C-alpha positions as CSV (number, residue, x, y, z in Angstrom):
1,X,0.0,0.0,0.0
2,X,1.1,3.6,-0.5
3,X,3.5,5.2,2.0
4,X,2.5,8.6,3.3
5,X,4.9,11.1,4.9
6,X,3.4,13.9,7.0
7,X,6.2,16.5,7.1
8,X,5.4,19.5,9.3
9,X,7.9,22.0,10.6
10,X,4.9,23.4,12.6
11,X,3.2,20.1,13.8
12,X,-0.4,19.4,13.6
13,X,-2.3,19.6,16.9
14,X,-2.4,16.2,18.7
15,X,-6.1,15.7,17.9
16,X,-5.5,16.4,14.2
17,X,-2.4,14.0,14.1
18,X,-4.5,11.3,15.7
19,X,-7.3,11.6,13.2
20,X,-4.9,11.7,10.3
21,X,-3.4,8.4,11.6
22,X,-6.9,6.9,12.0
23,X,-7.8,7.8,8.4
24,X,-4.6,6.2,7.0
25,X,-4.8,3.2,9.3
26,X,-8.4,2.5,8.2
27,X,-7.1,2.6,4.6
28,X,-4.2,0.3,5.6
29,X,-1.7,2.8,4.3
30,X,1.8,3.1,5.7
31,X,2.7,6.5,7.2
32,X,5.4,8.3,9.1
33,X,5.6,11.8,10.7
34,X,8.5,14.3,10.5
35,X,7.7,17.0,13.0
36,X,9.5,20.2,14.1
37,X,12.5,19.5,11.9
38,X,15.2,22.2,11.7
39,X,17.4,20.7,9.0
40,X,15.9,20.4,5.5
41,X,18.3,17.5,5.0
42,X,16.0,15.5,7.4
43,X,13.1,16.3,5.1
44,X,15.0,15.0,2.1
45,X,15.8,11.8,3.9
46,X,12.3,11.2,5.1
47,X,10.7,11.8,1.7
48,X,13.0,9.4,-0.1
49,X,10.5,6.4,-0.1
50,X,7.3,8.4,0.2
51,X,4.6,8.1,-2.4
52,X,2.4,10.7,-0.9
53,X,3.2,13.8,1.2
54,X,1.2,16.0,3.5
55,X,2.6,19.4,4.4
56,X,1.6,22.7,6.0
57,X,3.8,25.7,5.3
58,X,6.8,23.5,4.5
59,X,8.5,24.2,1.2
60,X,8.4,21.6,-1.6
61,X,11.0,22.7,-4.1
62,X,13.1,21.1,-6.8
63,X,15.5,19.7,-4.2
64,X,12.7,18.0,-2.3
65,X,11.2,16.6,-5.5
66,X,14.6,15.3,-6.6
67,X,14.9,13.5,-3.2
68,X,11.5,11.8,-3.7
69,X,11.6,9.5,-6.8
70,X,8.5,7.6,-5.7
71,X,6.4,10.6,-4.9
72,X,3.0,10.8,-6.7
73,X,1.0,13.4,-4.8
74,X,1.6,16.4,-2.4
75,X,-1.3,17.8,-0.4
76,X,-0.9,21.2,1.2
77,X,-3.2,21.1,4.3
78,X,-4.5,24.6,3.8
79,X,-5.7,26.9,1.0
80,X,-2.5,28.6,-0.1
81,X,0.1,26.6,-2.0
82,X,2.8,29.1,-3.0
83,X,5.2,27.1,-0.9
84,X,5.1,24.4,-3.5
85,X,7.1,24.7,-6.8
86,X,4.2,23.7,-9.1
87,X,6.3,23.8,-12.3
88,X,8.8,21.4,-10.9
89,X,6.1,19.2,-9.5
90,X,4.5,18.9,-12.9
91,X,7.8,18.1,-14.5
92,X,8.3,15.3,-11.9
93,X,4.7,14.1,-12.7
94,X,3.6,14.9,-9.1
95,X,0.0,16.0,-8.5
96,X,-0.3,18.9,-6.1
97,X,-3.5,19.6,-4.2
98,X,-4.7,22.0,-1.5
99,X,-7.6,21.7,1.0
100,X,-9.7,24.8,0.2
101,X,-12.1,25.9,2.8
102,X,-10.8,23.8,5.7
103,X,-9.0,26.7,7.4
104,X,-11.3,29.5,6.3
105,X,-13.2,30.1,9.5
106,X,-10.0,30.3,11.6
107,X,-8.5,32.9,9.2
108,X,-11.7,34.9,9.0
109,X,-11.9,35.1,12.8
110,X,-8.3,36.2,13.0
111,X,-9.0,39.0,10.5
112,X,-12.0,40.3,12.5
113,X,-10.0,39.9,15.7
114,X,-7.1,42.0,14.5
115,X,-9.4,44.6,13.2
116,X,-11.0,45.0,16.6
117,X,-7.6,44.9,18.4
118,X,-6.2,47.7,16.3
119,X,-9.5,49.8,16.2
120,X,-9.4,49.7,20.0
121,X,-5.8,51.0,20.0
122,X,-4.4,47.6,21.1
123,X,-6.4,47.9,24.3
124,X,-4.1,50.7,25.6
125,X,-6.7,52.1,27.9
126,X,-7.7,55.0,25.6
127,X,-10.8,55.5,23.6
128,X,-10.8,53.6,20.3
129,X,-13.4,53.2,17.6
130,X,-16.1,50.6,16.7
131,X,-16.4,48.6,13.6
132,X,-20.2,49.0,13.4
133,X,-21.2,51.5,10.7
134,X,-17.8,51.4,9.0
135,X,-17.1,50.3,5.4
136,X,-15.2,47.1,4.9
137,X,-13.9,46.2,1.4
138,X,-12.8,42.7,0.6
139,X,-10.1,42.3,-2.1
140,X,-11.0,38.8,-3.3
141,X,-14.2,36.9,-2.5
142,X,-13.3,33.3,-1.9
143,X,-14.0,31.1,1.1
144,X,-12.3,33.2,3.7
145,X,-13.6,36.6,2.4
146,X,-17.2,35.3,2.4
147,X,-16.9,34.3,6.1
148,X,-15.3,37.7,6.9
149,X,-18.2,39.3,5.1
150,X,-20.8,37.3,7.1
151,X,-19.1,38.2,10.5
152,X,-18.6,41.8,9.6
153,X,-22.3,42.2,8.6
154,X,-23.2,40.7,12.0
155,X,-21.2,43.4,13.7
156,X,-23.0,46.0,11.6
157,X,-20.4,46.9,9.0
158,X,-21.2,47.9,5.4
159,X,-19.5,45.3,3.3
160,X,-18.1,45.7,-0.3
161,X,-16.0,43.4,-2.4
162,X,-14.0,43.2,-5.6
163,X,-13.2,39.9,-7.4
164,X,-13.0,39.7,-11.2
165,X,-13.7,36.0,-11.0
166,X,-16.9,36.1,-9.0
167,X,-20.2,37.3,-10.5
168,X,-21.5,40.5,-8.9
169,X,-24.9,38.7,-8.5
170,X,-23.3,36.3,-6.1
171,X,-22.0,39.1,-3.9
172,X,-25.3,41.0,-4.1
173,X,-27.2,37.9,-3.0
174,X,-25.0,37.7,0.1
175,X,-25.7,41.4,0.9
176,X,-22.2,42.5,-0.3
177,X,-21.9,45.4,-2.6
178,X,-19.8,44.6,-5.7
179,X,-17.1,47.0,-6.9
180,X,-16.0,47.2,-10.5
181,X,-12.3,47.9,-10.3
182,X,-9.3,47.6,-8.0
183,X,-9.0,51.4,-7.4
184,X,-12.5,51.4,-6.0
185,X,-11.4,49.1,-3.2
186,X,-9.0,51.7,-1.8
187,X,-11.2,54.7,-2.4
188,X,-14.1,53.1,-0.6
189,X,-12.9,51.3,2.5
190,X,-12.4,52.4,6.0
191,X,-11.1,48.8,6.3
192,X,-9.5,46.9,3.4
193,X,-9.0,43.2,3.8
194,X,-6.7,41.3,1.4
195,X,-7.8,37.9,0.2
196,X,-5.6,37.4,-2.9
197,X,-3.0,34.7,-3.7
198,X,0.7,35.6,-4.1
199,X,1.6,35.1,-7.8
200,X,3.3,36.9,-10.6
201,X,0.3,39.3,-11.1
202,X,-0.3,40.1,-7.4
203,X,3.2,40.3,-5.8
204,X,3.9,43.9,-4.8
205,X,0.6,44.9,-6.4
206,X,-0.6,46.7,-3.3
207,X,1.6,49.7,-4.1
208,X,1.6,53.5,-3.5
209,X,-0.7,54.1,-6.5
210,X,-3.4,52.1,-4.6
211,X,-2.5,53.0,-1.0
212,X,-2.5,56.7,-1.8
213,X,-6.3,56.4,-2.5
214,X,-7.1,55.3,1.1
215,X,-9.0,57.7,3.2
216,X,-7.2,59.0,6.3
217,X,-7.5,56.6,9.2
218,X,-8.0,53.6,7.0
219,X,-6.8,50.1,8.1
220,X,-5.3,47.5,5.8
221,X,-5.7,43.9,6.9
222,X,-3.5,41.2,5.4
223,X,-4.3,37.6,6.1
224,X,-3.1,36.6,2.6
225,X,0.6,36.7,1.9
226,X,3.1,39.5,2.8
227,X,4.5,39.4,-0.8
228,X,1.4,41.1,-2.2
229,X,2.2,44.3,-0.4
230,X,5.0,46.5,-1.7
231,X,6.9,47.3,1.5
232,X,8.4,50.7,0.4
233,X,4.8,51.8,-0.4
234,X,3.7,50.5,3.0
235,X,6.3,52.5,4.8
236,X,5.3,55.6,2.7
237,X,1.6,55.1,3.6
238,X,2.4,55.3,7.3
239,X,4.2,58.6,6.7
240,X,1.8,60.3,4.3
241,X,-1.7,58.9,5.2
242,X,-2.9,60.3,8.5
243,X,-3.8,57.6,10.9
244,X,-3.1,54.7,8.5
245,X,-2.9,51.4,10.3
246,X,-1.7,47.9,9.2
247,X,-2.4,44.5,10.7
248,X,-1.0,41.3,9.2
249,X,-0.7,37.6,9.8
250,X,2.9,37.8,8.5
251,X,5.3,40.6,9.4
252,X,6.8,42.6,6.5
253,X,10.6,42.4,6.1
254,X,10.9,46.1,7.1
255,X,8.9,45.7,10.3
256,X,11.8,47.0,12.5
257,X,11.9,50.2,10.5
258,X,8.1,50.7,10.8
259,X,8.1,49.9,14.5
260,X,10.8,52.6,15.1
261,X,8.4,55.2,13.7
262,X,4.9,53.9,13.9
263,X,4.7,51.1,16.4
264,X,1.3,52.2,17.6
265,X,-0.2,51.8,14.1
266,X,1.0,48.3,13.2
267,X,0.4,44.8,14.5
268,X,1.7,41.6,13.2
269,X,1.3,38.1,14.7
270,X,4.5,36.6,15.9
271,X,4.1,33.7,13.6
272,X,1.6,33.0,10.8
273,X,-1.5,32.3,12.9
274,X,-4.4,32.2,10.5
275,X,-4.8,28.4,10.5
276,X,-3.5,27.9,14.1
277,X,-6.7,26.6,15.7
278,X,-7.4,23.0,16.8
279,X,-10.4,23.0,14.5
280,X,-8.6,24.2,11.4
281,X,-5.7,21.8,12.1
282,X,-8.1,18.9,12.3
283,X,-10.2,19.8,9.4
284,X,-7.3,20.4,7.0
285,X,-5.4,17.3,8.2
286,X,-8.3,15.0,7.8
287,X,-9.1,16.5,4.4
288,X,-5.5,16.0,3.2
289,X,-5.5,12.3,4.3
290,X,-8.9,11.7,2.6
291,X,-7.8,13.3,-0.6
292,X,-4.7,11.1,-0.8
293,X,-6.7,8.0,-0.2
294,X,-9.3,9.1,-2.9
295,X,-6.4,9.8,-5.3
296,X,-4.9,6.4,-5.0
297,X,-8.2,4.5,-4.8
298,X,-10.3,6.4,-7.3
299,X,-7.9,8.5,-9.3
300,X,-9.7,11.6,-7.9
301,X,-7.9,14.8,-8.7
302,X,-10.6,17.2,-7.6
303,X,-8.4,19.7,-5.8
304,X,-5.4,19.6,-8.2
305,X,-3.7,23.0,-8.5
306,X,-0.9,22.2,-11.0
Protein backbone atom coordinates (compact mmCIF):
# COMPACT_ATOMS: atom_id res chain seq x y z
CA UNK A 1 0.00 0.00 0.00
CA UNK A 2 1.12 3.62 -0.52
CA UNK A 3 3.46 5.18 2.04
CA UNK A 4 2.51 8.65 3.28
CA UNK A 5 4.88 11.15 4.88
CA UNK A 6 3.43 13.92 7.04
CA UNK A 7 6.21 16.53 7.11
CA UNK A 8 5.37 19.52 9.29
CA UNK A 9 7.87 22.01 10.61
CA UNK A 10 4.86 23.38 12.55
CA UNK A 11 3.24 20.13 13.77
CA UNK A 12 -0.45 19.39 13.61
CA UNK A 13 -2.31 19.56 16.90
CA UNK A 14 -2.39 16.23 18.74
CA UNK A 15 -6.06 15.66 17.91
CA UNK A 16 -5.46 16.39 14.23
CA UNK A 17 -2.45 14.04 14.09
CA UNK A 18 -4.48 11.27 15.74
CA UNK A 19 -7.30 11.64 13.22
CA UNK A 20 -4.88 11.67 10.27
CA UNK A 21 -3.40 8.42 11.60
CA UNK A 22 -6.88 6.94 11.97
CA UNK A 23 -7.79 7.76 8.35
CA UNK A 24 -4.58 6.22 7.01
CA UNK A 25 -4.78 3.15 9.25
CA UNK A 26 -8.36 2.48 8.16
CA UNK A 27 -7.15 2.56 4.55
CA UNK A 28 -4.21 0.30 5.57
CA UNK A 29 -1.67 2.85 4.33
CA UNK A 30 1.84 3.09 5.73
CA UNK A 31 2.71 6.47 7.21
CA UNK A 32 5.37 8.35 9.13
CA UNK A 33 5.61 11.78 10.74
CA UNK A 34 8.48 14.25 10.49
CA UNK A 35 7.69 17.04 12.96
CA UNK A 36 9.48 20.20 14.14
CA UNK A 37 12.49 19.52 11.94
CA UNK A 38 15.17 22.21 11.67
CA UNK A 39 17.37 20.72 8.96
CA UNK A 40 15.93 20.42 5.46
CA UNK A 41 18.26 17.46 5.00
CA UNK A 42 16.04 15.52 7.40
CA UNK A 43 13.10 16.30 5.12
CA UNK A 44 15.03 15.04 2.08
CA UNK A 45 15.85 11.76 3.85
CA UNK A 46 12.34 11.21 5.12
CA UNK A 47 10.67 11.77 1.75
CA UNK A 48 12.99 9.38 -0.12
CA UNK A 49 10.54 6.44 -0.10
CA UNK A 50 7.26 8.36 0.22
CA UNK A 51 4.57 8.05 -2.42
CA UNK A 52 2.39 10.75 -0.86
CA UNK A 53 3.23 13.84 1.15
CA UNK A 54 1.16 16.01 3.49
CA UNK A 55 2.62 19.42 4.38
CA UNK A 56 1.56 22.67 6.00
CA UNK A 57 3.80 25.69 5.35
CA UNK A 58 6.76 23.46 4.47
CA UNK A 59 8.52 24.21 1.19
CA UNK A 60 8.44 21.61 -1.55
CA UNK A 61 11.01 22.73 -4.11
CA UNK A 62 13.12 21.10 -6.80
CA UNK A 63 15.50 19.65 -4.20
CA UNK A 64 12.69 17.97 -2.27
CA UNK A 65 11.19 16.56 -5.45
CA UNK A 66 14.57 15.26 -6.60
CA UNK A 67 14.91 13.49 -3.25
CA UNK A 68 11.53 11.79 -3.68
CA UNK A 69 11.63 9.51 -6.75
CA UNK A 70 8.49 7.59 -5.72
CA UNK A 71 6.36 10.63 -4.95
CA UNK A 72 2.99 10.81 -6.71
CA UNK A 73 1.04 13.42 -4.76
CA UNK A 74 1.59 16.38 -2.43
CA UNK A 75 -1.30 17.79 -0.43
CA UNK A 76 -0.92 21.16 1.23
CA UNK A 77 -3.15 21.13 4.31
CA UNK A 78 -4.54 24.59 3.79
CA UNK A 79 -5.69 26.90 1.01
CA UNK A 80 -2.48 28.63 -0.10
CA UNK A 81 0.10 26.62 -2.02
CA UNK A 82 2.79 29.12 -2.99
CA UNK A 83 5.23 27.10 -0.86
CA UNK A 84 5.13 24.37 -3.53
CA UNK A 85 7.05 24.67 -6.80
CA UNK A 86 4.19 23.75 -9.13
CA UNK A 87 6.26 23.84 -12.31
CA UNK A 88 8.81 21.45 -10.88
CA UNK A 89 6.11 19.19 -9.45
CA UNK A 90 4.48 18.94 -12.87
CA UNK A 91 7.85 18.12 -14.45
CA UNK A 92 8.25 15.31 -11.90
CA UNK A 93 4.72 14.08 -12.67
CA UNK A 94 3.59 14.87 -9.13
CA UNK A 95 0.02 15.98 -8.48
CA UNK A 96 -0.30 18.93 -6.08
CA UNK A 97 -3.53 19.59 -4.18
CA UNK A 98 -4.70 22.00 -1.51
CA UNK A 99 -7.60 21.67 0.95
CA UNK A 100 -9.71 24.77 0.22
CA UNK A 101 -12.15 25.93 2.84
CA UNK A 102 -10.82 23.85 5.72
CA UNK A 103 -8.95 26.73 7.42
CA UNK A 104 -11.30 29.47 6.32
CA UNK A 105 -13.19 30.10 9.54
CA UNK A 106 -9.99 30.33 11.57
CA UNK A 107 -8.48 32.90 9.20
CA UNK A 108 -11.71 34.90 9.01
CA UNK A 109 -11.94 35.08 12.80
CA UNK A 110 -8.31 36.23 12.97
CA UNK A 111 -9.03 39.03 10.46
CA UNK A 112 -11.96 40.28 12.52
CA UNK A 113 -10.00 39.93 15.75
CA UNK A 114 -7.06 41.96 14.45
CA UNK A 115 -9.42 44.64 13.17
CA UNK A 116 -11.02 44.99 16.60
CA UNK A 117 -7.64 44.90 18.38
CA UNK A 118 -6.21 47.73 16.28
CA UNK A 119 -9.46 49.75 16.20
CA UNK A 120 -9.36 49.75 20.01
CA UNK A 121 -5.76 51.01 20.01
CA UNK A 122 -4.36 47.63 21.07
CA UNK A 123 -6.41 47.93 24.27
CA UNK A 124 -4.14 50.68 25.56
CA UNK A 125 -6.75 52.15 27.91
CA UNK A 126 -7.66 55.03 25.62
CA UNK A 127 -10.82 55.47 23.56
CA UNK A 128 -10.78 53.57 20.29
CA UNK A 129 -13.37 53.20 17.55
CA UNK A 130 -16.07 50.65 16.75
CA UNK A 131 -16.41 48.59 13.59
CA UNK A 132 -20.19 49.01 13.40
CA UNK A 133 -21.20 51.49 10.72
CA UNK A 134 -17.78 51.41 9.00
CA UNK A 135 -17.10 50.33 5.43
CA UNK A 136 -15.19 47.07 4.91
CA UNK A 137 -13.90 46.19 1.44
CA UNK A 138 -12.75 42.67 0.62
CA UNK A 139 -10.15 42.29 -2.11
CA UNK A 140 -11.02 38.80 -3.31
CA UNK A 141 -14.21 36.93 -2.51
CA UNK A 142 -13.27 33.32 -1.86
CA UNK A 143 -13.99 31.06 1.11
CA UNK A 144 -12.29 33.24 3.73
CA UNK A 145 -13.57 36.56 2.43
CA UNK A 146 -17.17 35.30 2.42
CA UNK A 147 -16.88 34.32 6.07
CA UNK A 148 -15.31 37.69 6.93
CA UNK A 149 -18.24 39.35 5.15
CA UNK A 150 -20.77 37.35 7.14
CA UNK A 151 -19.06 38.16 10.45
CA UNK A 152 -18.65 41.83 9.56
CA UNK A 153 -22.32 42.17 8.62
CA UNK A 154 -23.20 40.67 11.98
CA UNK A 155 -21.15 43.39 13.66
CA UNK A 156 -22.96 46.03 11.62
CA UNK A 157 -20.38 46.90 8.99
CA UNK A 158 -21.21 47.92 5.43
CA UNK A 159 -19.46 45.32 3.25
CA UNK A 160 -18.11 45.71 -0.29
CA UNK A 161 -15.99 43.36 -2.41
CA UNK A 162 -14.00 43.19 -5.61
CA UNK A 163 -13.19 39.93 -7.37
CA UNK A 164 -12.99 39.73 -11.17
CA UNK A 165 -13.67 35.98 -11.04
CA UNK A 166 -16.89 36.14 -9.00
CA UNK A 167 -20.16 37.33 -10.51
CA UNK A 168 -21.52 40.49 -8.93
CA UNK A 169 -24.88 38.74 -8.55
CA UNK A 170 -23.26 36.29 -6.11
CA UNK A 171 -22.02 39.14 -3.93
CA UNK A 172 -25.32 41.03 -4.07
CA UNK A 173 -27.23 37.91 -3.04
CA UNK A 174 -25.04 37.72 0.07
CA UNK A 175 -25.65 41.40 0.91
CA UNK A 176 -22.20 42.47 -0.26
CA UNK A 177 -21.89 45.44 -2.60
CA UNK A 178 -19.77 44.60 -5.67
CA UNK A 179 -17.09 46.99 -6.91
CA UNK A 180 -16.00 47.17 -10.54
CA UNK A 181 -12.28 47.95 -10.33
CA UNK A 182 -9.29 47.64 -8.03
CA UNK A 183 -9.00 51.37 -7.45
CA UNK A 184 -12.52 51.43 -5.99
CA UNK A 185 -11.38 49.10 -3.20
CA UNK A 186 -8.99 51.66 -1.78
CA UNK A 187 -11.19 54.69 -2.39
CA UNK A 188 -14.13 53.08 -0.58
CA UNK A 189 -12.86 51.25 2.46
CA UNK A 190 -12.40 52.38 6.03
CA UNK A 191 -11.06 48.83 6.34
CA UNK A 192 -9.52 46.93 3.40
CA UNK A 193 -8.99 43.19 3.83
CA UNK A 194 -6.73 41.31 1.40
CA UNK A 195 -7.77 37.86 0.21
CA UNK A 196 -5.64 37.36 -2.90
CA UNK A 197 -2.97 34.74 -3.68
CA UNK A 198 0.70 35.57 -4.14
CA UNK A 199 1.57 35.08 -7.80
CA UNK A 200 3.30 36.91 -10.62
CA UNK A 201 0.34 39.25 -11.06
CA UNK A 202 -0.26 40.11 -7.40
CA UNK A 203 3.20 40.28 -5.80
CA UNK A 204 3.89 43.89 -4.76
CA UNK A 205 0.64 44.90 -6.45
CA UNK A 206 -0.56 46.73 -3.32
CA UNK A 207 1.61 49.74 -4.11
CA UNK A 208 1.57 53.46 -3.49
CA UNK A 209 -0.72 54.10 -6.45
CA UNK A 210 -3.38 52.13 -4.59
CA UNK A 211 -2.49 52.95 -0.98
CA UNK A 212 -2.53 56.69 -1.79
CA UNK A 213 -6.26 56.36 -2.49
CA UNK A 214 -7.09 55.25 1.06
CA UNK A 215 -9.00 57.72 3.23
CA UNK A 216 -7.19 59.02 6.31
CA UNK A 217 -7.49 56.64 9.25
CA UNK A 218 -8.00 53.59 7.04
CA UNK A 219 -6.80 50.14 8.07
CA UNK A 220 -5.26 47.51 5.79
CA UNK A 221 -5.72 43.91 6.92
CA UNK A 222 -3.52 41.20 5.41
CA UNK A 223 -4.26 37.56 6.14
CA UNK A 224 -3.13 36.60 2.64
CA UNK A 225 0.62 36.75 1.89
CA UNK A 226 3.12 39.46 2.79
CA UNK A 227 4.50 39.43 -0.76
CA UNK A 228 1.38 41.07 -2.21
CA UNK A 229 2.20 44.34 -0.42
CA UNK A 230 5.02 46.54 -1.70
CA UNK A 231 6.92 47.30 1.48
CA UNK A 232 8.38 50.65 0.39
CA UNK A 233 4.85 51.79 -0.39
CA UNK A 234 3.65 50.47 2.96
CA UNK A 235 6.25 52.55 4.79
CA UNK A 236 5.28 55.59 2.73
CA UNK A 237 1.62 55.09 3.63
CA UNK A 238 2.44 55.32 7.33
CA UNK A 239 4.22 58.62 6.73
CA UNK A 240 1.79 60.26 4.35
CA UNK A 241 -1.66 58.89 5.23
CA UNK A 242 -2.88 60.34 8.52
CA UNK A 243 -3.83 57.58 10.95
CA UNK A 244 -3.10 54.74 8.50
CA UNK A 245 -2.94 51.36 10.27
CA UNK A 246 -1.74 47.93 9.17
CA UNK A 247 -2.38 44.49 10.66
CA UNK A 248 -0.96 41.34 9.17
CA UNK A 249 -0.66 37.62 9.78
CA UNK A 250 2.91 37.79 8.48
CA UNK A 251 5.28 40.62 9.36
CA UNK A 252 6.82 42.63 6.50
CA UNK A 253 10.59 42.44 6.13
CA UNK A 254 10.85 46.12 7.09
CA UNK A 255 8.90 45.68 10.33
CA UNK A 256 11.79 46.95 12.49
CA UNK A 257 11.90 50.20 10.52
CA UNK A 258 8.13 50.69 10.75
CA UNK A 259 8.15 49.89 14.47
CA UNK A 260 10.77 52.56 15.14
CA UNK A 261 8.45 55.22 13.74
CA UNK A 262 4.89 53.94 13.88
CA UNK A 263 4.71 51.11 16.44
CA UNK A 264 1.27 52.21 17.64
CA UNK A 265 -0.21 51.78 14.15
CA UNK A 266 1.01 48.31 13.17
CA UNK A 267 0.40 44.84 14.54
CA UNK A 268 1.69 41.55 13.16
CA UNK A 269 1.25 38.11 14.66
CA UNK A 270 4.55 36.62 15.91
CA UNK A 271 4.10 33.66 13.55
CA UNK A 272 1.57 33.00 10.81
CA UNK A 273 -1.49 32.26 12.93
CA UNK A 274 -4.37 32.15 10.45
CA UNK A 275 -4.79 28.39 10.52
CA UNK A 276 -3.53 27.89 14.07
CA UNK A 277 -6.67 26.59 15.71
CA UNK A 278 -7.39 23.04 16.79
CA UNK A 279 -10.43 22.96 14.52
CA UNK A 280 -8.56 24.17 11.43
CA UNK A 281 -5.68 21.78 12.13
CA UNK A 282 -8.09 18.88 12.34
CA UNK A 283 -10.22 19.82 9.35
CA UNK A 284 -7.28 20.40 7.00
CA UNK A 285 -5.37 17.34 8.17
CA UNK A 286 -8.30 14.98 7.76
CA UNK A 287 -9.11 16.48 4.36
CA UNK A 288 -5.51 15.98 3.21
CA UNK A 289 -5.52 12.32 4.27
CA UNK A 290 -8.88 11.67 2.60
CA UNK A 291 -7.76 13.33 -0.64
CA UNK A 292 -4.66 11.13 -0.78
CA UNK A 293 -6.74 7.99 -0.24
CA UNK A 294 -9.26 9.07 -2.87
CA UNK A 295 -6.43 9.84 -5.29
CA UNK A 296 -4.90 6.36 -5.01
CA UNK A 297 -8.19 4.45 -4.76
CA UNK A 298 -10.28 6.35 -7.32
CA UNK A 299 -7.88 8.53 -9.30
CA UNK A 300 -9.67 11.58 -7.86
CA UNK A 301 -7.87 14.85 -8.67
CA UNK A 302 -10.65 17.24 -7.63
CA UNK A 303 -8.41 19.71 -5.82
CA UNK A 304 -5.41 19.55 -8.16
CA UNK A 305 -3.71 22.95 -8.52
CA UNK A 306 -0.93 22.17 -11.04
